[in-house]
N, C-alpha and C positions, 0 to 999 in steps of 0.2 A: 505494501501499498504505502501510498505517498507521506513522504515525510510530514509530519504535525510541524505546524507555522508552531512559532513563541506566540503565548493568548496575548493581547492587547487589553481587554476588558479589566470595567474600573473593578475594586474593592468588591462596590455592592454589589457587580452582575455576579461574582463569584458566590456573595455571601445567598444572593437569592437564588441561583443556579444548584447550590449545595441545600438550602432550606429544601426546595422544591424537588431535590431528589429523595431526600432525606423522606418528606412528608409524604412521598407516594400520588402528584400530581398525575394525570393521564391514566390511573387505574393501575398505576403500576409501583408493589408493596416492596416495603422495604428489603424486601427476602426474595425478588424475585431474579433469578439468574439474568446475568448479562447479555445475553442473544434479547431475550424478552423485554429488557429494561431501556435496550438501542433504540429503542423505539419512540422513547420520550422525546418530547418538543426540545427539553433544553439541551441533550446531548447532540445537537447539529451545531448549537451554540459554543460548546465545550470544543468539543474534537471535530474541524470541520473535514476532515477526512473523513470523515463518515456520510455527510449529508446528501452523497451521492446516489442515499439511499430514499425510498420513496415514504411515503406513511402506512404504503398497504405494500409489503414482502413479498415475491414470490419465493415459490422453496429454494431454488437455485441463492436467490439475493439473502435468504434467511443465512443459511450453513454458511455464504463467503464474510457475511456480514459477523457470526458468531468469533470466527476463523480471524479477521480483523478487529475485533474488539480483544481479543487475547492480545493479537501482535501487537495492538496500541501498549497494551500494560506493560507486554514484555520492553518493548522500546524504552519506555518512562520506567521502566523498572519497578512497576506496578504490580507485577505476579512473581511468581518463583515455581521451580522444579522443585519435586520432593522425590527424594529418592530413598527406596527400602532398602535397607542393607539385606536383609534377606536372600539368601541364596544367588546363585555363581553371577546369574544378570541380573541386577538391582532392577524394577519398572520405574520409570519416572512419566511424574503426572502432574499436569499443569494444576495445582493449588487453585480452587475456585473462590471467586468472594462475589458478592452484591454490587449492582453495579454503583449504586451512593458511594460506597466506601471506595470503591478504583477512583470514582470520580475526584472524591475528597482528597484522597491522597492525590492525584494529579495535580490539582487545582491548590492543595496546601503545601505539596513537600517538592515539586519538580524544580529542576536546576536553574527555570524560568524566573519562577517567581516566588526564590526562598524567602523573602521578605516578609512575605504575607503570613508568615508565623509568627511573624512578632506584630502583628495586629491586633488590639484588645478586640474591637468588632468579632475576630476569627476565633480568638479563644475562646470568649464568651460563647460567641454559638455554639464550638463546641461540648463546651460544660452544657449549656442548656440543652443542645441534642442527646446529650448521654443522658444526663439527667429524666427529659422528660420521654426518653423513649425505656427507661428502667421504669418508672411510673405505668407507661404506656404495654408495658410485658407483665405488669403485674397484673391488667387487669383480665378479666375470661370474656370480656368482648373481644369476637373478634378471635378468640387464641386459637381454636381449630385451624383455623383457616392460616395463621399463621406458622404454625408447626407444620402444616404438611407443606406448605410452601418450601419452610426451612428444611424441610427431612428430603422433598425432591431435589433443591439446591444443591445439598452438599452429598446427599447418596447416602445416608445414615442406614446404617444396619440396627434395624430396630429389634430384630428376633433377638438380640443382646443383652434386654434392657430390662429392670426388674419387672415393670409395667411396660410392652411390646406395642399396648395397644394405646395409641397416640390420643385417642378419645380419653382417656383416662387423665390427662394432665389439662387442671381448668387452666391454667393459666400457661402464656409463653416461657416466663422465666422457671417455672415449676420445670419444663419441658427443658429447660437449656441446662439445670442443674439436676438431669436426672440422671436415677442409678442404674450402675446395672447390676443385673444378678450375681449371682453368688457364683465365682469359681470363671469369670468370662474373662480376669486379668492374673493368672497364676503368678506366683510369687517367682522370682526365678533363685534357686537355692538358697532356701528362706530360711534354712539356719543358721549360714553363712556369715556372719557380721562381717565379714571384709569384701563384701560386695555391698555396692549402692544400684537401688533401682531408680529408673525413671518415675517422675513424681509421679505423673500423668501419660495421655497419651497426649505425645507433642511432636513439634519437629524439634529434634536435642542438636546444640550444638555443645562442646566441650572445648577447652583453651588450657595450656598448661598453667598460664598466668595472663594478668591483666593485660599485661603486655601485649601481648601476642592477640589478645581479644581485639585488643582495640587498632593494633596495625591490620589485622583482614576480617574484622566485622565491624566492630563499634565504633563509627567512626565522628561520633558525636565529641569536639575538640571539649568541653568540658567534662567528659567522662571521669571519674574517680570515686575509687571506694568510700572514701570520706562522705561524696555527696550522693552517691548510691544509698550508703547507709545511715546519713542523716549524723553519723557522730566519728570523728576524727580520732577518737580514745578506741573506740572500738575497731575500727577501719585496720589500725596498727595491727590489731593480731591476725589477721587476713592477707597480711600484705606478702605477693610470694606465692599465694595458693592459687588452686587451681578453681576455675568456674566454670561451671558448668548453666545454661540458659535454655529452659525448656518452654518453648512457644506454641501455647495453646491456639489454633485456631477457630472460628467458629463451629466448624463440622468435630470440634473435639469432644469427648464426655469430659463435661467443665466442671469435675471434682477433683483434687488434689491431693494424695498421700504423701507421708513419708518418706522420703529417701532411703532413711537408715533408721535403726531402733536407738529411742531418743527420748530422756526426759524433754517434755514444752520448758520451755523458758519464758522472757516476759518479751511482747511483741510491742513496738511503737510503730503509730501508726502516722505518715509522713503525707501530709495535704500537697496536690498540685495539679498537674494539667490531665486533659483525655487524650494526649497523641495517641496516635495505633501505634501497635509494635512491631509491625510488617516489616519487612527489611527494609523497604522504602527509606523509611524514618530511620531505622539502627544503623542506615548506613550513609545518613544525612548528616553531614558537618557541621550545619546549622542548629541541627535539634540533639540536645540533649537527653531522649525520647525516657531512659531509663532511670535518669536521674530527678528528670523533670515531673515526671506522669506521680499522681497518685500509687501510694504504694503502702504495704505495712510489713516490717520488717522484725521476722521470730527468730530466735537462739534455740536450736537443738542441740542437744548436749548428749553426744554419743558416748556410752559409756565403753570406758579400757580395762578388763580383768587387772586389776594390781597397779594403775598408773593415774594418771588426773585425767577427766572426761576429755572428749575433745568437741569445741564448739563448731556450728554448723550457722550460719547466716543465709537462713532462708529468707530470700524477697519477694513479696507477692506485689508485684507489677499492676497497676487497673490498666485501662486502656481506652480506645474510640469505642464510647457508646457504653462501658463498662458504667453499669446502676451501684453496685456494692460489693466488696470479697466479705464475704460471710466464712468465720473459723468457726469450727465442729469442736474444737479442741481449748482446754483452759490449760494455765499455769501450773505444771508442777504436773500433767498426765503423761500416763508414761505409755508411750506408742512405739508399735510393733513396726516395721519396715513394712509399708502397703498397706498403712491403715491409713484413714482419713483422718486428714486434716483442715477441710473447710473444700468452698468449691465460689466459683464468682456468680453473680447474676450477668443478665447478657451483655457480649461484647467481647471482642480477643482479647489474650489476656496473658503473661507471662509470668516463669516464677524463676528466679534466680537465684541458686546454690553456691556457697562460697564456704571452704572448709578451711581450718587451718593449717600449714604448710608441714607442721610434724606426721599429720595424720596421714598426707595423701599417699608417702608413698608405700602404705599399707593396704590401699585401697585397690579392689580391681573393678571397672566399671562394666555396666551392662546395658549397651545402648544399643538401642534399637532402631532411629531412625536419625538420616543427616539431612542436611538442607543444603541446595542450592541457590543462588541470585540467580535469577532468571537468564538467558542470553533469547536475542530472538529465539522463539521456538521454531522447528522444522514438525513436517507432518507426522504426528505417532503414526510408524508402520507395525506397531507390536498389537497383539493379536484384540487386547482389550481397543486399545488405541480405534482399531480400524472397523471393530464392532460400536465404538461408540458412536465414533462418528457416522458410522451407516443408521443408528436407533435414532441420532439426531435428524437426521435426514428423515425418517419413517414418522416422527413425533413433529416434526414441519408439516408433513403431508397430513396428518390425520388432524393436526391442529385447523389447517386449513380447508376439513373437510373434502378433500379431493383426491375423489378415488382413482383420477388418471394419475396423478401422483405417488398414489399408494403401487399404484400397477408397475408403476415404472421402476418401482425398487427390487422387483423381482426378476430372476433370472427367466428366460423363453420357459423353461421346463422345471419352474419354480411349483411351490406350493404354501399355501396358509393352511394350517391345521389349527381352526377356534375349538372354543369348551366353554359355550354357556355367555358369550359376548357379543356376537351380531343378532344371532334370531331363538338365542333359549335352546339352542341344540348343540351338535356336533356336525362340525364340515369340514370336511377336506377339497379344497378349494384349489384349482390347478389355475396357473396365471391368469391362463383365458380365460377363465370363469369368475376372477372374482369382481371386478368392476359389475357383471350383471347381479350377483350376490348383494353385493352392496347398496345399488340403486332399487335392486327389492326392499331391502331391510334395513337399509341405511347404513352409517358409517358409526361403528361405535367410537364410542367418546372417550378413546385410551389418552391417557396425559402421562408426564413423569415417568417415560420409557425410559429405561438403564441396564446396563450392566450392573449384575450382582456375583457374589462370587468372583472379582475379577483375576484372580491368580487359577483359576479356572482354565481361563478365556486361551484359547490354544487353536493351532493349526495343523490340522490332521493330513499328512503326507499322503496316507494311503487313499484318502477320498478326496482330497486336493480342496481340502474347505476350510473355515475358521470357525469356529464354534464357540458357545459363549452362551450361561445362564443370563436371562435377564427378567426383569420383574415391573410393572407399569400399576396404574393407577385408573378408576374409572369413575365416575360421581356416584357409586354408591358403595364401590369396593376396590379390591385388589386383587393384582394377578402374579403370576407366574409364566413362563416363557424360556425358549429356548430358540435360538438362531445358528441356521448353518449359511455362509456366505462365500460366495464364489465369483473368480474373475472371470471377465470373457475368453479371456487368455492369460499366461503366465505373465503378472510382469504390468500387465495394464492398469489396476489400481480400481479397475471400476466395479467395486463387491456389491453384489446384490442377492438378495434372499434367496436362497435355493430351499431352503425350509423356515417357515416363518409359525412359531408356537406360542398361541397365546391361550393362557386356560385360566376361567376365574377361579382365584382359590379363595376367598374370602370378603364378610360382606362386613363392610364397615359397623363399629358397634356391637357386633357380634360373633367375632371373633372365637374361635375356638378357648375351650377351657381344656387345655394341655398343656403339656410339657411346662413349664416355667407359672402358666397361668392355672394348674390343674385346681382341684377343692383342696383345701389341707385335710388331714385327716385328722386333728385336732381341734378345738374350738373352747379351749379352757376359759373359765369365768362367769360371772354372777350371771344365772340365766331366769328367766319369768316363769317358763311351762317344764314341764316334764319333758315333752318333746323335744325341748332344747337340749336338756340336760343328758340327752343319748349318745352315745360312743358312736363309732365309725358303724359298728358291725351292727349296733341295733337300728343307724339309720339305714343301711341298705335293706336290712329284712325289712320292714317297713316299706321302705321304700318299693319294692318286687312284687308288693301285694296289688298295688294300685288300689287302696281300701274307699277311696274317698273321692277318687277321679280315672277317668279311663286314659289311656295314652294316646297320642295324639299319634304314633303310628306304629302300626302293629305289621310285625313281621313275622311269614310263614316259614319257618325252616332256621334250625340253628347250627347250621353246616359254616362251610368258612364264609361263606358272601353274607348268610344273616349275620353271623359274628361279626363283622368289620364291616357291615353298613351299620349296626345298632352301636359299634363304638364311635365310628364318625357322627352319627346322630347325636348319641350321648356328650361327644366331644362338644357339640355345638350347643347344647343345652334345648335337647329337642326330646321330649319325654319318649320312649319308646319300649317295648314289647317285644321277647322272640316266644314264638309257640312252637314247641319242638315235641315229638310226637315219642323218642326216645326215651330214657332212661337216664342217661347220662348225655354231656355235649360230649363228641366224639364218637357217640356209637356208630352214626352213618359210615363211619370210616372203620369204626373200632369192629364193629360186627361183620363186615366185609371177609372176603377169602385169606389167607394167612401170610400169603405172598405178594399183597397189594402193598404199593410204595410208591411215592410221587417220585415221578421221571424227569420232572424239574430240579435242577440243583439247589439245593439250600437257600442261597445267597436271595435266588424268586422267591422262596416261601414266607417271609417274612409278614407279620401280624401290623397294622399301623401301631403307632404309638409305641409299640415293645416289641423289642426281638422274638420271631417264632422259636417257641410255642408259650411263652408268658400267657396267664386269664387276667383277664380284663374285668374291671366291675362292671358287670352289665345284668338288666334286668329278663331272667329267662324263669317261664314256667315249661320244666322237663313231662315228660308224660300229657303232652297238653294235645288237641287238634282243634278247628274249628269246622262249626256245621257247614255243609256242603250248601251253597245260593246266597252267599250273603248281598246285602242290595245297596246301593245307591242313591242318596235323596239329592236329584240335583238342586234343590231349594238351597237346602243345608249344606253342602260339599261334604258329605258325612256318608259312612259306611257303617250299617247297623251289620255284628257280625258277634255271633256266638261262640263261646268259647269254653272248649270241655276240659277239663281239669280232673286227668283221676283223681278219685276218692272226695271230690266237694261239687257241688252244684253247680250247673254250667253258667257262664255268665254272659249275658250279651252288653256289649260294648261297643258304643258311638266313636269311630277312631278317623282322622281325615285320612289317612292315606294309609293304604293297604298292598304290603309289600309280597311277592312270592320270592322265596329264598330258598326254593328246593333242588338248585342246581341246574346247570346246561340240560343234563338226561332229560330227558322225557320218561314218557310208560316204555317199560322194560319192551322192547320187539322180537316177538318169538316168529320161527317160520310158519307159512300156512300147508307145511305137507304134511300127510296122514303119519297119526305118531300111535294111532289107539293100540296097537296090536303088540307094541314093546312091553318087557316085562319087568323090563331094569328101572333102571332112577334117570329122571329127567327135571331139569330145571336150569332157569337163568344162568348169568353168570352172575348179576346181580345180587342172587341169595346165597352163593356158591359158599359155605363155609371154611373149607378148606380140601385140601388133601387126605387128611389125615384119615385111619380107618379104610382106605383103600389099595393098600399095599395087596400086589398079586393079582388084581384087577383091570379089565381094560377099561380103559375111558378114551372117550372120542370128544373133543371139544370142537365145535363148529363156529369158525370164527377165528381172523387171524390178527386181529389189532392188538394195541394195548392189550384186554382183557383174556384176550384169547392164548396170547403168549404167554403171560403170569400164570394162568392157571394150569395150564400144559406145563410151565416148568414144575409149579406146585405139585401137579402128578407124579413128577418123574423124581421130585426131590422125596418123594415119599410112597415111593417104591414100584407106582402103577405103570403098565406097559402104554404104553404111551406110542422198508427198513432203513431202518438206520441206527445203529448206534448210539450212545449217549457218550462215549469215549472221546467219540468225534464230532457227531452232531452236537449236541449242546453247545459245548463250547464255542464252536464255530458260527452256530447261528446268536448267540448271546455275549460274545467276546467284545469284552470294552462296556458290558454293562453289567452284568451279573454270574461276578468270577470272583477268584482270591485277589485279593487284594485290588477290587473293584471300586467303583466308584459309594458312596453311600447309598442305603436302599433308594433313600427318596427322589436323591439328586439321580439316580437308576430309572428311576420309574420315570421323572419328568423326560428324561434323555429318549427313552425309547419312545412312550405315549405320544412327543413331539412329532415322528417321524408317523405321515400319512400311510394306512396299511396298504395302499399301490404301490409306495414305495418300499417297505418293508420287504413287500413280494419280488420288487426291480432287485434288491442288494441281494436278498436269498437267494435269486436265482445263479449268482454266481459263487456264492458260499455254498451252495447244495451241491454245485457242483463237484467245486473244493474236494467236501467231507465226502461224495462220493469216490474219488482217489483216490482219501487216507482208509475208505471201507472197502477199499479194492480186494480186500485177503477174505475177510466174513463175507462180501457179497457172492464174488467166485463160487466160496464155500456152498451158502444157499442153494444157489444154480445149480452145482453138481448134484444136491440132488433133490434137482424138481422145485425148488421153491419159486414160485413165479413174482417176481419183483413188478410195482406198478410205479415208475417214480411219479414225485410231482414235480416240475419243474421252480416252484415259486417255494419248497420245501415245506416241512411238515409242521410249522404255525401256521402258516397260509390256509397249507388244509383242515387244518380247526378252523381257523377263522372263517374257512367259506362254508367246509363241510361237517365239520362240528367232530371230525372221528377221521378213521382210516390210516392210518399208521401206527407204526411200533416203535417206540424208543427205547433200543436193546438197554436192559439193568443182565442180558446173561442169556436167555432163552437161543436168542440167534445161533450161538455155537451150538445151542443141545442139539438145536435141528441140523446143524452145518455137521455136525461128528455120527449121525444117525439118532442121535439119546431121544428124538421126538419125532417117528414118523410123519410126515406129513401124506396127505391127500389132495389133489389141487386140480382144476380144469373141468371139473364135471359135478354138475349140479346134483343136488341130494335128491332122490324119488320120494321115499319114505322111510322109517322107522320099522323096522322088521320084528317078530319075537324077542331076537339076542341081539340085532347090530342095526347098524345104517346102510340100504343100500341106494347106491350111486345109477343115475342114469345111465352108464357105462357098464352095469350088471356085475361091476363089484360090490362085496360087502364085507365092512369091517363089522368083526364081533364086538360088541362092547355090552360092560355091566352099567357103566354109566355115560349117561351125554349131558354135554353143559354147551347150553346155545350163547353165544360169546357173541352175540347177533345186533350187538348195539340198541339201542333207544329209539324214541318217535321224535318228535319235536315237542317242545316246554309247554307249546299251548295244549298237548293231550294231557300232562297234569293239569294246567289249569283247568281243563275241563271236566275233570274229574275233583280238585280240590275247591274248586271254586263254583265256578258253574259255564253251564253252556254260554249264557248270553256274553260271558264275558270275552271267552274263550273267543266266541263268531267277532267280536269286536275287536280284538288284536289286528293291529297291522303285521308285518313279517317278524320274525323272533329269530333271526339270526340270519348269517349268510351275507351278502351284499347289498346294499343300496345306490342311489345312482352316483354317489359320490366315491364309491368302496369304503364308507363306514357299514358298522357291524349295524342292523337296522331290530327296533325293537328295547333294544334290553339295555339297560343303563339310559334311558332316554325315554322320553314320549311314546308309552307303549300302545296308542290309543284309545284307551281306555282311561278316563278322566279319574284323576286320583290313584291309579293304579301302576305298580312299578315290579319290571320283572327283572331282578338282580342273580346275575349266575357269570359262571367262570373260572377260571384254573386262581391259582392264589396269589399269582400277579393282577391279575383282570379284575378280582375281587379285592384285591388291594388296592388300586390304583382309581379303577371306577367306583367305590365305593361313596369316596372324596365328591364327586361331582354326582351322584344320587340323593347323596346326604343334603348340597348345595342345592339342588333343585325345586328338595322337598321344603327346606329351609327358608328361599325364597317365594314359594308358595303361601309358605303359612305367614310370611313377615307382611303379605303382599307387595312384596318387592317384582313377584311376577303372578301373574295370574296363568288359570290353566287354559285361558281361551288366548293368553300369549304361544303357548304351545300344544297347538294342534298339532297332529299327527303331519310330519310332512309329508302328503301321498304326489308332488312334484320328485320324490326322492325315492319313492317306490319303485322296487322293480320285483314281479311276480318269481317266486320260487317255492312249487310244489312243495317241497322239501321242510319249510318252516313256517 
């Protein structure tokens, strides 16, 4: 950009400009990011080089303006690059700050007009604004919007806070002095007195002595220890000592802790000005910020075993717009390293730590951050930098509600997978379909798009894309996402979205009561009633009875799907009850055949909130069922359901939402050929108790998918006479997601769910070929004994998503077949069961004492017909397979029947999609979305007679 000329405005213009920017003229609040505030009418007067942009910015102008604002501030030494020292290649990020701070520093501290610092009117203005800002942020009025903007501007991770919901903070200052959850900042070598810890989240610089600090950092010509401490005799004891400067930016956690084990000594408060402690002023020769600003000097006395304690001068420096410094420890208090000493109210702040000379040589420093004054910035080519710049462009397109601009940020073969943002449904939209869908349903009001988990942003050489986790907000809630960016050709730098994932995650003010927000197990103190005096167990026993009320959601089925959905609803505070026919949770698995196993890797089989397979606090009625034909009242939007519990009278409940969570499989499917002559034992695989007791007998298993293989292996292992391997197949398909040393389960869930199913199918085609090469030996062995293979080009995952079955994940049975230990008969249909065997169409008869039909299941529609009603079954849309966008229809989303949900799938699907089902239910119950807004999407329907 062009050179910024010296300013010739009068001091009155400066004062008016600064006051106008602080007060928020033109609708710009004090905490808006620089690009938004760049539209402020005073900015063009102060920075003529930016006047080329009109009041209405195009998408390209918006992005260019953002860069120009950063370049301007770097050119004038108004911004800083901060480098994290962790790792071999520390990332450098440009330190963000609100525009009024940048412009204020530009006006007051630049080399062009440094004499302004001496003007009483300017000093008074800074003081008045600091005091006024402190009062404003002690007010509850507008606090939420200020906090929201502040969090977005500085990309603050609220998950590490003691109160992660920003709606819980009544004032801005309350949020500014926010507390972290226990353990969020572990103390390094906590029991080693020779270690000094950083006293805060900060930008840390350390010098061996004051002279070096003045040479390289502190440029104020009047800076001395005596001036800093306000006491010449006190300063004499620290001459030659090391100095550590902990600068807190507005984004930082603004409580400060003791850097050493100590006894708190006296504190001296020194009145002063309110200059910023940003490096622009620290490096300004005409401004001695550390000695001119308002500050508190506290002496910390470090115990030394067997010798005189070492004094430490701990200086708390106020700054531009700081309202006050609040100390939470008193003189003579004994404080451990890392224990809180106090906090700041609104503004940038600095702590200065000066130790006695003789103690310094015994101290080992623990330094987490270093700081560099900015030179003019170059484009950030790191993965997080590229991802952030892309999101800036995408945010501009959302802000402008410009569908063409949004589409222009996708590659020609790109995808946008969205959950519950566009139209209260799940969508997988190709680039060519995005504009039409947004035109029909509207562009969602997505704001505050940002990269989260910046250390996880990376470039995948194998896939040739940059990938990063993201977060965003809407008017009603917050979301999580994931992006994969590609260039049109290597080195082009035109990064666009190959996949763009947005998943609505929580409703503001109605977040989950989980993790740090989970209910307390104990609540001691005076209570007014016996009910309030109950302990945790008594409260749980009462809650599960639903004595005086009905649950909001009734879940039929206590397998993994029912349990996980109940856990999600409970975390959201939505009352729910599981009705389970078995005597114990887990009997639906426990009562199956002995060799039943999870064919998925254990990393994919965790429960939400707790690692697999710990127990959650859920309301479950065991040995319970519902009567058929529950009714739904369109006027009240309530289901009337009769619940039958063993040993007690039936109970009629009025519930808002009814969920069938009996699993993906419908009714057991049995063959139709004649079998009346057979004198032996027959049953479906779903009732197979195990192969024990069949030693020496002849067993025939009809069917060769997972159950067929497992049961055949079970018979073999128990002495009865009787494809793709998990060794290569599962790692090949889940590499990078669920594996030893892989990402945390919630991250892996987002990464995998972010891929449209049709994209997964495309990726798995190559992976399936690679797996077949690795499995060649076992596949050749199966072919050699006549086992006919039916390869599915898209792999077993997609076969499950599309067909619901038809594959085997090998856990040993394939080798038994290849070795001839399990015999096979394939290629001819069964004609009938004879008196003592199985007769095939080619005339071959296999003798059998037992025949097990591992012939699969019907659609879950048939279970709905049996358990719920004929009317509901007929009202459902498709219940599995593929809709017009490639999504699985009917389950985890609108089923076609009002306030009725189908919850099914494997452990991974149950964990991931229980979140989205629970949110849809919560939205309806809160009135955020009505059922009429969630009508079954017939335009996506693809007829499939199987489902």
